[in-house]
C-alpha positions in Angstrom: -11.1 -31.5 -2.0 -10.1 -28.1 -0.6 -11.1 -28.3 3.1 -8.0 -26.6 4.5 -7.9 -23.7 2.0 -9.1 -20.5 3.5 -11.6 -18.3 1.7 -9.6 -15.6 -0.1 -12.3 -13.0 0.8 -11.5 -13.5 4.5 -8.2 -11.7 3.8 -9.8 -8.5 2.5 -13.5 -8.0 3.4 -14.4 -6.7 6.8 -17.3 -8.4 8.4 -20.3 -6.4 9.8 -19.3 -4.2 12.7 -15.6 -5.0 12.2 -13.3 -2.0 12.4 -10.3 -1.7 10.1 -8.0 -0.3 12.8 -8.2 0.0 16.6 -5.9 1.6 19.2 -5.1 0.8 22.8 -3.0 2.8 25.2 -0.5 0.7 27.1 -0.3 2.4 30.6 2.9 0.6 31.6 5.0 2.8 29.3 4.7 6.5 28.7 3.6 7.5 25.2 3.1 3.9 24.1 0.3 2.3 22.3 -0.8 -0.6 20.2 -2.6 -0.3 16.9 -4.4 -3.4 15.4 -5.1 -3.4 11.7 -7.5 -6.0 10.3 -7.5 -7.5 6.8 -3.9 -6.3 6.2 -0.5 -8.0 5.8 3.2 -7.3 5.7 2.8 -4.9 2.8 1.2 -2.1 4.7 2.7 -3.1 8.1 6.3 -2.7 6.8 5.6 0.6 5.1 3.9 2.1 8.2 6.7 0.9 10.4 9.4 2.3 8.2 7.6 5.7 7.9 7.1 5.9 11.7 10.7 5.1 12.3 11.8 7.9 9.9 10.3 10.4 12.4 12.5 11.8 15.1 9.5 11.9 17.4 9.1 8.1 17.3 11.3 6.1 19.7 10.1 2.6 18.8 7.8 1.1 16.1 7.5 -2.7 15.4 4.8 -4.9 14.0 3.8 -8.5 14.5 1.7 -10.8 12.5 0.6 -13.7 14.7 -0.2 -16.2 11.9 -0.3 -15.9 8.1 -4.0 -16.9 8.1 -5.0 -14.2 10.6 -4.9 -11.3 8.2 -4.2 -8.8 10.9 -1.2 -7.2 12.5 -0.4 -5.3 15.6 1.9 -2.2 15.4 3.4 -1.0 18.7 4.5 2.6 18.8 6.3 4.6 21.4 6.9 8.4 20.9 8.7 11.2 22.6 6.8 13.4 25.0 6.3 15.9 22.2 3.7 13.8 20.5 1.4 10.8 20.9 1.4 7.5 19.0 -1.9 8.5 17.4 -0.5 11.8 16.1 2.7 10.0 14.9 0.5 7.5 13.0 -1.6 10.2 11.4 1.5 12.1 10.3 3.0 8.9 8.9 -0.2 8.1 7.0 -0.4 11.6 5.6 3.2 11.4 4.4 2.5 8.0 2.8 -0.6 9.3 1.1 1.3 12.2 -0.3 4.1 9.8 -1.6 1.5 7.6 -3.2 0.0 10.6 -5.0 3.4 11.6 -6.2 4.2 8.1 -7.5 0.7 7.9 -9.1 1.3 11.2 -10.9 4.7 10.2 -12.1 3.3 6.8 -13.4 0.5 8.7 -15.2 3.0 11.0 -16.9 5.2 8.0 -17.8 2.3 6.0 -19.2 1.1 8.9 -21.2 4.5 9.6 -22.7 4.9 5.9 -23.5 1.5 5.9 -25.2 2.4 8.9 -27.3 5.7 7.2 -28.2 3.9 4.0 -29.1 1.2 5.9 -31.1 4.0 7.7 -33.0 5.6 4.4 -33.9 2.3 2.9 -34.9 1.6 5.9 -37.2 5.0 5.5 -38.8 4.8 1.7 -39.3 1.1 1.4 -40.1 0.5 3.8 -42.9 -2.1 2.8 -45.5 0.7 2.0 -48.0 2.4 -0.3 -45.4 -0.9 -2.1 -44.6 -1.8 -2.4 -48.3 1.7 -3.9 -49.1 1.4 -6.5 -46.2 -2.1 -7.5 -47.2 -1.1 -8.0 -50.8 1.5 -10.5 -49.7 -1.3 -12.8 -48.5 -3.5 -12.6 -51.6 
């Protein structure tokens, strides 16, 4: 009986009409806004917050997840007068996308070199003579 177990698809699939991200200006503080991201967790929240805080134009950035089963977080951002929270977020996302591309390329190169190294070892160890010798041991 799994009555209290949430459906795992609720954590990742947007329902009809549901937006991935929304933004609201908070008029009480200058250059301050609240982003809400649906179907995400600490993984992306922490990365976004860290990237935002690395900018000199961002005064404050903090996220909150109300409950682990909610699968959404709010990210509050305050910037200097030189930019807006939306511009700071877009810049942070662009930098993160560039970083992911760099990491993916490095991983690709690393995997290809490992495959070449592995293929080289296989060619050395699995020559026809080697295979024939090992098969003869079982006959």
